[in-house]
Phi, psi and omega in degrees: 000300182251133176277174176294324185287319178297314181301318178297318183292316178296319179295324178296317183295320180297312178294324177296312181299320178299315179301314187294314185294323178305315182291320179299309182296328176283343182079017184276075184243007182202166178302329183285335181257009183304146180252156177281130184230119170277105181305325178295338186268349183272114177246123012273138183296327179298323183293315177300319178296326177296316182297322175294316179299324178285349182088003178294312177253132183242128178278108181285322178211174187300113180081005185242124183236153174221162179271126176266098186300319181296315184291318175299322174294322178295317178298321181298314177300321179295316176298322175293324174296317180296320178298312182301316178300314184293321181298317181298314174306307179300319180292322180292319181296319185290322177299314178302311184298316179299313177300315181294319180289325182286331174291324183285329179298333185263000000 
């Protein structure tokens, strides 16, 4: 049912959402409300650093970060477009395979 890759992707999506929820619950939505974060305590650390590089979390001062809601929404839309494109490609490939297999059968 689920491959190791699917399971890892789901786990990363859950962790991404937890990071975002942590900042939302703390009210860290602007430089004035930024919260102190020890990057080494953020597990998985690479994901938090990637979200910082993407501009989802912004460092307001040394070790203090906030959630850029507009950037997070933009990145979410980009992910949705990527997934939708992938689904379309897979559907087209399945349709092509079906059409070719039905032609061969006759």
